C-alpha positions in Angstrom: -166.5 306.4 43.9 -162.4 307.4 42.5 -162.5 310.3 40.6 -159.7 309.1 38.6 -161.2 306.1 37.6 -164.2 309.1 36.5 -161.9 310.8 34.5 -159.6 307.8 32.6 -163.1 306.2 31.3 -164.3 309.9 30.5 -161.3 309.8 28.3 -161.0 306.4 27.1 -165.1 306.4 26.4 -165.0 309.8 25.2 -168.3 310.7 27.3 -168.7 313.9 29.5 -166.8 313.0 33.1 -170.4 314.4 34.3 -172.3 310.9 32.7 -169.9 308.1 33.7 -169.8 309.6 37.0 -173.8 309.7 36.7 -173.3 306.1 35.6 -170.9 304.3 38.2 -173.2 306.1 40.9 -176.4 304.2 39.3 -174.4 301.4 39.0 -172.6 301.5 42.6 -176.3 301.4 44.1 -177.4 298.5 42.4 -179.4 300.2 39.7 -179.1 298.1 36.1 -178.7 298.1 33.1 -182.0 298.5 31.5 -183.5 300.7 34.4 -180.7 303.3 33.8 -181.0 303.5 30.1 -184.7 304.1 30.2 -186.1 305.9 33.5 -182.9 307.8 34.0 -181.7 309.9 30.9 -181.7 313.0 32.7 -179.1 311.6 35.1 -176.9 309.9 32.4 -177.4 312.2 28.9 -179.6 309.6 27.4 -176.6 306.9 27.1 -177.9 303.6 25.8 -177.2 300.3 27.2 -174.2 299.7 24.8 -172.7 303.1 26.6 -173.9 301.8 30.2 -172.1 298.3 29.8 -169.2 299.6 28.6 -169.0 301.8 31.7 -169.4 298.9 34.0 -166.9 296.7 32.5 -164.4 299.5 32.2 -165.2 300.0 36.4 -164.5 296.4 36.5 -161.1 296.2 35.2 -160.0 299.1 37.2 -160.8 297.9 40.2 -159.0 294.7 39.3 -156.3 296.9 38.5 -156.6 299.0 41.5 -156.5 295.7 43.5 -153.2 294.3 42.0 -151.6 297.7 42.6 -152.2 297.3 46.3 -150.5 293.5 46.6 -147.9 294.4 44.2 -147.2 297.5 45.9 -147.5 296.1 49.3 -144.9 293.1 48.0 -142.4 295.5 47.1 -142.7 297.6 50.2 -141.9 294.2 52.3 -139.1 293.5 50.7 -137.8 297.1 51.8 -137.2 298.5 48.0 -140.0 300.3 47.3 -138.6 303.7 46.5 -140.4 307.4 46.3 -139.5 307.1 42.3 -140.8 303.1 41.7 -144.1 303.7 43.7 -145.0 306.6 41.4 -144.3 304.2 38.2 -146.7 302.0 39.9 -149.4 304.5 40.7 -149.6 305.6 37.5 -149.3 302.6 35.7 -152.3 302.7 33.3 -153.0 298.9 32.8 -151.9 295.7 34.1 -149.4 294.8 32.0 -147.4 298.3 32.5 -148.0 297.6 36.2 -146.7 293.8 36.2 -143.6 295.3 34.2 -142.5 297.4 37.2 -143.3 294.4 39.2 -141.1 291.8 37.6 -137.7 292.7 38.7 -139.1 292.3 42.3 -141.6 289.0 41.6 -140.2 286.4 43.8 -139.3 283.4 41.4 -137.5 279.9 40.9 -133.1 279.8 40.7 -133.0 280.9 37.6 -129.2 281.1 35.6 -128.8 284.6 36.7 -129.8 283.6 40.3 -127.1 281.1 40.1 -124.4 283.5 38.4 -125.4 286.2 41.4 -124.9 283.5 43.8 -121.1 282.8 42.3 -120.5 286.7 43.2 -120.4 287.7 39.1 -122.9 290.5 39.0 -120.1 292.8 40.0 -118.7 291.6 36.6 -121.6 292.2 35.2 -122.2 295.7 36.2 -118.2 296.2 35.0 -119.4 294.7 31.6 -122.8 296.6 31.4 -120.6 300.1 31.8 -119.2 299.3 28.0 -115.9 300.9 29.3 -113.8 301.1 25.9 -110.4 300.3 28.1 -112.5 297.6 29.6 -110.9 294.1 28.9 -113.4 291.5 29.8 -111.3 288.3 29.9 -109.1 290.1 31.8 -111.2 291.4 34.7 -113.0 288.2 34.3 -109.7 286.5 35.1 -111.0 288.2 38.9 -113.8 285.9 39.3 -112.5 282.6 38.9 -113.4 280.9 42.1 -113.5 277.2 41.5 -114.8 276.5 45.1 -117.9 278.4 43.9 -118.1 276.5 40.6 -116.3 278.9 38.2 -113.4 277.7 37.0 -112.4 279.9 33.9 -112.5 283.5 32.5 -115.1 281.7 30.5 -117.4 280.5 33.0 -117.0 283.9 35.2 -118.5 286.0 31.4 -121.3 283.5 30.7 -122.7 283.9 34.2 -122.2 287.9 33.9 -124.0 287.4 30.7 -126.8 285.7 32.0 -127.0 288.7 35.3 -127.2 290.8 31.8 -130.0 288.9 30.4 -132.4 289.0 33.1 -131.8 293.0 33.4 -132.9 293.0 29.8 -135.5 290.9 30.3 -137.1 293.0 33.2 -136.2 296.4 31.9 -139.6 298.1 31.3 -138.6 300.5 28.8 -137.6 297.4 26.0 -140.8 295.8 27.1 -143.3 298.1 26.2 -140.8 298.7 22.9 -140.9 295.4 22.1 -144.6 294.8 22.8 -145.1 297.4 20.6 -143.4 295.3 17.9 -145.2 292.2 18.7 -148.4 294.3 18.0 -147.6 295.9 15.1 -145.5 293.6 13.7 -146.5 290.0 15.3 -147.0 287.1 13.0 -148.7 284.8 14.0 -148.3 281.0 12.6 -149.5 277.2 12.7 -147.9 274.3 11.7 -149.4 270.6 12.2 -147.6 268.7 14.4 -145.5 265.9 12.4 -147.1 262.7 12.2 -150.6 264.4 13.6 -152.0 265.2 9.7 -154.7 262.7 9.1 -155.8 262.5 12.6 -156.2 266.2 12.8 -157.7 266.9 9.3 -160.3 269.0 10.2 -157.4 271.7 10.9 -155.6 271.2 7.8 -156.5 274.5 6.5 -154.1 275.6 9.6 -150.9 272.8 8.8 -149.4 276.2 7.3 -151.1 279.3 7.4 -149.8 282.7 9.5 -151.0 286.3 9.1 -150.4 289.5 10.7 -151.7 289.2 14.2 -152.8 293.2 13.9 -155.3 291.1 11.2 -156.0 287.6 11.9 -160.0 287.7 12.3 -161.1 286.2 15.6 -162.7 282.9 14.5 -159.1 282.1 12.9 -157.2 282.8 16.3 -159.9 280.7 18.3 -159.5 278.0 15.7 -155.8 277.7 15.9 -155.6 277.5 19.6 -158.2 274.8 19.5 -156.2 273.2 17.3 -152.5 273.7 19.8 -155.0 272.6 23.0 -156.1 269.0 20.8 -152.4 268.5 20.4 -152.5 269.0 16.6 -150.8 272.2 15.9 -147.6 274.3 16.9 -148.7 278.1 17.5 -146.7 281.3 17.8 -146.8 284.8 17.6 -143.3 286.5 17.1 -141.8 289.9 15.5 -139.1 289.7 13.3 -136.1 288.9 14.7 -134.1 291.7 13.2 -136.4 294.1 14.0 -136.1 292.6 17.9 -132.8 292.5 18.1 -132.0 295.8 16.7 -134.5 297.7 19.0 -133.1 296.3 22.0 -129.3 296.8 21.0 -130.3 300.2 20.5 -131.3 300.8 24.3 -128.4 298.3 25.6 -125.5 298.4 23.3 -123.1 301.2 23.4 -120.5 301.2 20.6 -118.4 298.5 19.4 -115.8 297.7 22.2 -114.8 294.2 23.7 -117.5 295.1 26.6 -120.2 295.8 24.7 -119.7 293.4 22.0 -120.2 291.1 25.5 -123.2 292.9 26.6 -124.6 292.6 22.7 -124.2 288.7 23.1 -125.9 288.9 26.4 -129.1 291.3 24.9 -129.7 289.0 22.3 -129.9 285.9 24.3 -132.1 287.5 26.8 -134.5 288.5 23.7 -134.5 285.0 22.6 -134.4 282.9 25.8 -136.5 284.7 28.0 -138.0 288.1 26.7 -139.9 287.2 23.6 -141.0 283.7 25.2 -142.7 286.4 27.9 -144.0 288.8 25.6 -145.6 286.4 23.1 -147.4 284.6 26.1 -149.0 287.9 26.9 -149.3 288.4 22.8 -151.5 285.3 23.0 -153.3 285.9 26.1 -154.2 289.0 24.7 -155.5 287.9 20.9 -157.4 285.3 22.8 -159.2 287.9 24.9 -159.7 290.3 21.7 -160.9 287.2 19.6 -163.1 286.5 22.9 -164.3 289.7 22.5 -165.2 289.5 19.2 -166.8 285.9 19.0 -169.1 286.7 22.3 -170.0 289.6 20.5 -171.6 288.0 17.5 -172.9 285.3 19.8 -174.9 288.7 21.8 -175.9 290.3 18.1 -176.9 286.5 17.2 -179.2 286.2 20.6 -180.8 289.4 20.6 -182.3 288.7 17.2 -183.9 285.4 17.5 -185.0 286.6 20.6 -186.3 289.6 19.6 -187.9 287.5 16.9 -191.7 288.3 15.9 -194.3 286.3 17.9 -196.9 284.6 16.3 -199.2 286.0 20.1 -201.9 283.9 21.2 -203.6 281.6 18.9 -204.4 277.9 19.4 -201.3 275.9 18.3 -201.0 272.4 17.1 -196.9 272.1 17.6 -195.5 268.8 16.5 -192.1 267.1 17.0 -190.9 265.3 14.3 -190.2 261.6 13.6 -189.7 258.8 11.6 -189.5 255.3 13.2 -190.7 256.5 16.7 -193.4 258.8 14.8 -194.6 262.6 14.9 -195.1 263.9 19.1 -198.3 266.1 19.0 -199.4 268.7 21.0 -202.6 271.1 20.5 -202.0 274.1 23.2 -204.6 277.4 24.3 -204.1 280.9 23.1 -202.2 280.9 26.4 -199.7 277.7 25.7 -201.4 275.5 28.1 -201.2 271.9 27.0 -205.1 270.6 26.5 -204.1 267.3 24.4 -201.0 265.2 23.3 -200.6 261.9 21.8 -198.2 260.5 18.8 -198.9 259.9 15.0 -197.2 257.5 12.3 -197.5 259.7 9.2 -194.4 257.9 7.6 -194.8 254.1 9.0 -197.1 253.4 5.3 -200.0 254.1 3.9 -202.2 253.1 6.2 -200.5 254.5 9.5 -200.3 257.4 7.1 -204.6 257.6 7.0 -204.9 257.2 10.4 -202.5 259.9 11.0 -204.4 262.1 8.5 -207.5 261.7 9.9 -206.6 262.2 13.3 -204.6 265.4 12.9 -208.1 267.2 11.1 -210.6 265.9 12.9 -208.0 267.2 16.4 -207.7 270.7 14.6 -211.3 271.1 13.8 -212.4 270.0 17.7 -209.8 272.5 19.1 -210.3 275.5 16.6 -206.2 275.0 15.5 -205.3 278.6 14.0 -201.6 277.5 13.1 -199.4 274.5 13.4 -196.0 274.5 13.7 -193.2 271.6 12.8 -189.7 271.1 14.3 -187.3 271.6 11.2 -185.2 268.4 12.7 -185.3 265.0 11.5 -188.5 264.6 9.3 -189.5 268.0 9.1 -189.9 268.8 6.0 -191.3 265.2 5.1 -194.1 266.1 7.8 -194.4 269.3 6.4 -195.3 268.2 3.1 -197.6 265.7 5.0 -199.4 268.1 6.7 -199.7 270.4 3.9 -201.5 267.9 2.0 -204.2 267.9 4.5 -208.0 269.0 4.5 -207.7 271.5 7.1 -209.9 274.1 7.7 -209.3 277.0 5.5 -206.7 279.7 7.3 -204.3 277.9 9.6 -201.1 278.8 8.9 -198.4 275.6 8.7 -195.1 276.9 10.0 -191.2 275.8 10.8 -189.8 276.1 13.7 -186.1 276.0 14.8 -186.1 273.3 17.5 -182.3 274.0 18.4 -182.7 274.1 22.3 -185.3 272.4 23.1 -184.4 268.6 23.7 -182.1 270.5 26.2 -185.4 272.3 27.8 -187.4 269.2 27.7 -184.5 267.3 29.8 -184.4 270.3 32.1 -185.5 271.1 36.0 -187.2 274.0 34.6 -189.4 271.6 31.9 -189.8 268.7 34.8 -191.2 271.1 37.3 -193.8 272.6 34.5 -195.1 269.1 32.9 -194.7 266.5 35.8 -196.7 264.0 34.3 -195.1 264.2 30.8 -191.7 262.7 29.3 -189.7 264.9 26.9 -191.2 264.5 23.7 -193.9 266.2 24.9 -192.2 268.9 26.3 -190.2 269.2 23.5 -193.3 269.5 21.1 -194.9 271.9 23.5 -191.5 274.5 23.5 -192.0 274.4 19.8 -195.3 275.7 20.2 -194.8 278.0 22.4 -191.8 279.2 20.3 -194.0 280.0 17.4 -196.5 282.2 19.5 -193.8 284.2 21.9 -190.2 282.9 20.8 -188.8 285.4 24.0 -191.0 283.8 26.7 -189.9 280.3 25.9 -185.9 280.8 24.8 -185.4 282.4 28.0 -186.4 279.0 29.9 -183.0 277.6 27.8 -179.1 278.3 28.6 -178.6 280.8 25.8 -175.4 278.6 24.9 -177.7 275.6 24.2 -179.5 277.7 21.7 -176.3 277.4 19.2 -175.8 280.6 17.7 -171.9 281.8 17.3 -168.8 280.1 16.7 -166.5 278.4 19.2 -168.1 279.2 22.0 -166.9 276.7 23.9 -163.7 278.2 23.5 -163.9 281.5 25.1 -163.8 282.8 28.5 -167.4 281.3 30.1 -167.6 284.0 32.3 -167.4 286.8 30.2 -169.7 284.7 27.6 -172.5 284.2 30.8 -172.1 287.4 31.6 -173.0 288.9 28.0 -175.3 286.6 27.3 -177.3 287.2 30.4 -177.4 290.9 29.9 -178.9 290.3 27.0 -181.5 288.1 28.2 -182.3 291.0 30.3 -182.5 293.7 27.5 -184.5 291.9 25.1 -187.4 290.5 28.2 -187.0 294.4 29.4 -187.5 296.0 26.2 -190.8 293.8 25.0 -191.7 294.3 28.9 -193.4 291.3 31.1 -197.4 290.5 31.8 -197.1 289.9 35.4 -200.1 287.8 35.5 -199.2 285.4 32.7 -195.8 285.4 32.8 -193.4 282.1 33.6 -191.1 282.5 37.2 -188.1 281.9 34.4 -189.3 285.4 32.2 -189.5 287.1 35.4 -186.4 286.4 36.8 -184.9 288.8 33.8 -187.1 291.6 34.8 -185.0 294.6 36.3 -184.4 294.3 40.1 -186.1 291.0 40.3 -183.7 287.8 39.6 -185.3 284.1 40.6 -186.3 284.1 44.2 -188.4 287.3 43.9 -189.8 285.8 40.1 -190.9 282.7 42.5 -192.2 284.9 45.5 -194.5 286.3 42.4 -195.6 283.4 40.7 -196.7 281.9 44.4 -198.5 285.3 45.5 -200.2 285.1 42.4 -201.2 281.9 43.0 -202.5 282.0 46.3 -204.0 285.5 45.5 -205.0 285.7 42.0 -204.2 287.8 39.1 -202.4 291.2 40.3 -204.9 294.3 40.1 -202.1 297.1 40.3 -198.1 297.4 40.3 -199.1 298.4 43.8 -200.1 295.6 44.7 -196.5 294.2 43.3 -195.3 295.4 46.8 -197.1 293.1 49.2 -195.0 290.5 47.1 -192.5 288.3 49.9 -189.2 290.6 50.3 -189.8 292.4 46.7 -188.7 295.7 48.8 -189.0 299.8 47.8 -185.3 298.6 45.5 -187.1 295.9 43.8 -190.2 297.8 43.0 -188.4 300.7 41.5 -186.4 299.1 39.2 -188.7 296.3 37.8 -192.0 298.4 38.2 -191.7 300.2 34.6 -191.0 296.6 33.4 -194.2 295.0 34.4 -197.5 294.9 32.5 -200.7 294.6 34.0 -203.2 294.8 31.2 -207.2 295.5 31.7 -205.8 296.9 35.4 -207.3 299.8 37.4 -205.0 302.3 35.7 -204.5 302.3 32.5 -201.0 303.3 32.8 -200.3 299.9 34.6 -200.8 298.3 31.6 -197.7 300.7 29.6 -193.7 301.3 30.6 -194.7 304.8 32.3 -193.2 304.7 35.7 -195.2 304.7 38.8 -192.6 307.7 39.7 -194.4 309.7 36.8 -197.6 308.8 37.4 -198.7 311.8 39.3 -197.4 313.8 36.2 -199.5 311.9 33.5 -202.4 312.6 35.6 -201.2 316.5 36.0 -201.3 316.6 32.1 -204.6 315.0 32.3 -205.9 317.8 34.6 -204.7 320.2 32.1 -206.6 319.4 28.8 -209.6 318.5 31.4 -209.4 314.4 30.6 -209.2 311.6 32.3 -206.0 309.7 31.6 -207.6 306.8 29.8 -208.4 310.1 27.0 -205.1 311.1 26.9 -204.2 307.6 26.1 -206.8 307.7 23.0 -206.8 310.6 21.7 -204.0 312.0 20.0 -205.3 315.5 19.8 -205.4 315.7 23.6 -201.8 315.0 23.5 -200.4 317.5 21.0 -201.8 320.1 23.3 -199.9 319.4 26.3 -196.5 321.4 26.4 -193.8 319.0 27.5 -191.1 322.0 28.9 -194.4 322.5 31.4 -193.9 319.8 33.6 -190.3 319.6 33.7 -189.1 318.5 37.4 -185.3 317.6 39.4 -185.9 313.8 38.7 -188.1 314.3 35.2 -186.4 316.4 32.1 -187.5 316.5 28.7 -185.9 313.0 27.4 -188.0 311.7 30.8 -191.7 313.3 29.5 -190.8 313.0 25.4 -190.7 309.1 26.6 -194.0 309.3 28.2 -195.7 311.1 25.6 -194.5 308.8 23.0 -195.3 305.8 25.2 -199.0 307.4 25.8 -199.8 307.0 22.5 -198.9 303.0 22.2 -199.1 302.0 25.8 -197.1 298.6 26.2 -195.9 298.4 22.5 -194.2 295.6 21.7 -190.6 296.9 19.8 -191.0 293.2 18.1 -191.8 293.4 14.3 -194.9 291.9 12.5 -194.8 288.2 12.4 -194.7 287.5 8.8 -195.2 283.4 7.7 -192.5 282.1 5.7 -191.9 278.8 3.7 -189.2 276.5 2.1 -189.3 276.0 -1.5 -191.4 273.0 -2.7 -190.0 269.9 -3.6 -186.6 270.8 -1.8 -186.7 268.5 1.1 -183.0 266.9 1.1 -179.4 267.4 -0.2 -180.1 265.1 -3.2 -182.7 267.7 -4.5 -179.7 270.7 -4.7 -178.9 271.6 -7.8 -176.1 274.2 -8.3 -178.3 277.3 -10.2 -181.0 276.9 -8.0 -182.2 279.7 -6.3 -184.1 279.2 -2.8 -185.9 281.1 -0.6 -183.9 280.4 3.5 -183.7 281.7 6.7 -180.6 282.7 8.5 -179.7 280.7 11.5 -176.6 281.8 12.4 -174.1 284.7 11.8 -170.4 284.0 12.1 -167.3 286.1 11.6 -166.7 283.9 8.5 -170.6 284.3 7.1 -173.8 283.7 7.6 -175.8 280.0 7.5 -178.7 279.6 6.0 -181.8 276.9 6.3 -183.3 275.9 3.0 -185.2 272.9 4.1 -182.5 270.2 3.6 -182.0 269.7 7.1 -178.8 271.1 6.7 -178.2 274.2 6.7 -176.0 275.9 3.8 -173.0 278.4 4.3 -173.1 281.7 2.5 -169.0 282.7 2.5 -168.6 286.3 3.6 -167.6 287.1 0.0 -170.6 285.8 -1.1 -173.4 288.0 1.3 -173.6 291.0 -1.0 -172.6 292.5 -4.8 -170.5 294.6 -3.1 -167.3 294.3 0.0 -168.6 293.1 3.3 -166.2 293.4 6.1 -168.5 292.5 8.7 -171.6 289.8 7.7 -173.3 291.7 10.6 -173.7 294.6 8.5 -176.1 292.2 5.9 -177.8 289.6 7.6 -179.5 288.9 11.0 -180.5 285.5 12.6 -184.0 284.3 11.5 -184.0 286.8 8.8 -185.9 285.7 5.5 -183.4 285.8 2.6 -183.1 284.4 -1.1 -179.8 282.3 -2.2 -178.4 280.7 -5.0 -176.8 277.0 -4.6 -173.5 277.5 -5.8 -172.0 274.1 -4.9 -173.2 270.8 -3.1 -170.8 268.3 -1.7 -173.1 265.6 -1.2 -170.2 263.5 0.7 -169.2 265.3 3.4 -173.1 267.0 3.3 -172.0 271.1 2.4 -173.8 273.2 0.7 -172.5 276.5 -0.6 -174.6 279.4 -1.2 -174.3 282.5 -2.4 -176.8 285.8 -2.2 -175.2 287.8 -4.9 -177.6 288.8 -7.5 -174.6 288.1 -9.8 -174.8 284.4 -9.8 -175.0 281.6 -12.8 -178.1 281.0 -14.4 -180.4 279.9 -11.8 -183.5 277.5 -11.6 -186.2 279.5 -10.1 -188.2 277.6 -7.6 -191.9 278.2 -7.2 -192.2 279.4 -3.5 -192.7 282.6 -3.3 -189.9 285.2 -2.6 -189.1 286.0 1.2 -189.2 290.4 2.1 -185.8 292.2 0.9 -182.7 291.1 2.5 -181.8 295.3 3.5 -181.8 295.5 7.2 -183.4 298.5 9.0 -180.7 301.0 10.0 -180.5 301.4 13.5 -181.7 304.3 15.5 -179.0 306.8 16.5 -178.1 306.4 20.1 -175.3 308.2 22.4 -173.1 305.6 22.6 -169.1 304.5 24.0 -167.1 304.5 21.2 -164.5 302.2 22.3 -164.8 298.8 24.2 -161.8 299.7 27.0 -159.8 296.5 26.8 -157.6 296.7 30.0 -154.5 295.5 27.8 -151.2 297.1 25.7 -152.5 295.6 22.4 -155.7 297.8 22.8 -154.9 300.2 20.2 -153.6 297.7 17.3 -157.0 295.5 18.0 -159.2 298.2 18.1 -158.4 299.7 14.7 -160.9 299.7 12.2 
């Protein structure tokens, strides 16, 4: 373990070194983030998953920096140019940019204008000019370097070559690069312009045909938008600081006085800035601004995904699920409380009166036959029309009719996972099953789909795909482990996200379960092939065995703490099951009496909390939602209408809301609240019911503008039930890192509030 890394991260994230070191050691030993956050609080000082993730990411960045440092040192040493002073500077470099600045003069490069000038023997002239002696006569000195056989035919040729060498010195000067980099950060402006002749073809980028904004204030979605426009050949994008300021900074570094030699140096400095240094730093600025934009966009995607995965489940119910359609009919399935398919067929409620009557009779009979408790209807094409049709049926009292977001269902239905689950059924049946299961348990069903296919985010295809995948996988794992997994019913896809398992061990668990029957205890998991002590330690606390021999197996109490609970029960003279039932018994327990080297007060308090509500699902209670009746297509909308809706996506510029017309409306960030909102996530979250007012309807482009402000124009109030208030509950306070730890020189500017 690198102690310098620990100290650096501790200072950067404003965390005690002990906590960082303990976290780093656990990560090094293969512990997962959910496991560390939940079961190793004594070691980390109760750091949450956000802080642990920040430490992991920073450790990875510093390892990359160290590997590059080794390469740089070896390269310079092989050239015989590594001095003690340079070595110290390289070892002290804290960012890749600073390291690359030091390496730049020694990096193998193509033949440059300066290289050619050196080959002509002009470096001594450059040295002479660079001293800027007031008595030096540049023209007279240059005459001594005329050598036609070397390609230097005049004094001006010699001076031009010498200036090329000086320009390269300027470009490779670490102080110059650092000062100009700061200028790019503090004063840089990002500009986009349309490429001549591309105005019509690139009309989707018309907002950026003549756009500019200070780089430090440019939001992530705009940076990603102009970069996409540049990549597709419609825009040119440049990042530049004020030119006069840049030249002034360099003049102050290199130009001494106003002599003739100084004027030659000044000319070289300006050329080096415009031709070499500024373009190089512009490339850097583009890269770092892209990383910042990626980080912001990925964080938005992560937050949206978390809220979607943690959406309230309806629970184990007998479900009828319908994947709507007009011409091809509606694919309908019936599922038992465990989500098992018990019936499927196609009905045609939108193909004329006769077909509609037949579909009505069929659904009513099936609802009675299978004791259906809820009907899930996909929100795609014909979704609202199908919902209206179902609501007019004569169904048994108490059946809930619920619209379900079917984003990604088609991806699942065509996947290998779906084919493996339902080899005897086609895509349409699999899609309907997925819709029904999403209503039962969104988390258990959505883990089967690549998170990128769910479609909650912005510019997801433009960001760093490796970083996106890592963050999304972290999020899915976090959600799965926060809820816990019933080991005797979970699919291998869900088990794969349990701490310490993965796809292969998940398959092994299911295979063992199928062959030997349900697991009677957590201890029996040790018999699963290849599930060793380390995997068991990481996974056991997140796996549930309800109605098992040991009541603690249904809780989040880790098996390593069972003996503590048993001792608590003995001390108050009862069984463990009594301790879980009776609050008075738990109140009699003083947790400080059970502190050990491994189990401190944070863990003991967690245990007592878990005993009060064993296996508690952290998700909210399910509440049915209904769209406004009679509002089924864009043509039904009128400005001023007040309608219920569901937030489907949150971006940096606002929130998209489904109001039941097959096209989401946009609540721009300026319309989210009566008060100024910098980040839409402060106000709304994915899957949140809201009330919106229609501001504008563009039927030609199918665009709907909405508002959540209270001071909107007089509204046409719908008769539907008003959804819950939009105010979100505050997150509990946790100890976490205060910075994200970008490994780049633009970090300070990009992390400003």
